[in-house]
N, C-alpha and C positions, 0 to 999 in steps of 0.2 A: 121347684117348677110349679107354675101356677096352673089353675084349672083349664084355662084356654089353651095352654101349650099341650097339656095332656089330651085334650079333646082333638087338637090338631094332629097329634101323633096317632091317635085312634083312627081318625079320618083318612090319613095317608096310608095307614096299614090296610084299611078296608079298600081303598082305591087300588093298592097293589094287588090284593087278592082278587078284586073284580077284573083287573087287567090280566092276571094270570089265568082266570077262567076263560076269558074271551080268547086269549092266545092259545089255550089248550084246545078249544073248539076249532080254531083255525089250523092248528097242528094236526088234528085228526083228519082234516080234509085234504091236506097237501100230500101229493105223491112223491115229492122230492125229499128223500131221506136225509140229505145233508141239511136242508132247511129245517126239517122236523127236529133234528137233533139240536140245532142252534136254538130253535124255539123252546125246546124242553129245558135247555140250560137257562134261558131267560126266565121261564116259568119258575124254575127252581130258585133262581136268585130273587125274583119278586116275592115268593113265599118266605124265603129266609129273611129278606129285609122287613117284611111285615112282622115276623116273629121278633126280630131285633127291636123294631119300633115299640112293640107292645112290652117287651122286656124293659126298655128304657122307661116307658110310662109307669110300669109296675114298680120299678126300682125307685122312681121319684115319689110315688105314693108311699112306699114303705119308709123312705127316709123322712118324708114329711111327718109321718105318724110318730117316728122316733123322736123328732124334735118337739112334738106337741106334749 
């Protein structure tokens, strides 16, 4: 994987985390418990996806070093 692809993965992961933070703030303000639970599930998924993206990026860096 090239450098630009790794940077893109990092950027997408950061955007997921930023979206999760914004959604968390909104979830704190809602009085609707069903909506809050749905939002918390989405927040969790955004954070899990960010971790997965970083893992893919890190794995590609490791495999690139092994080939060098």
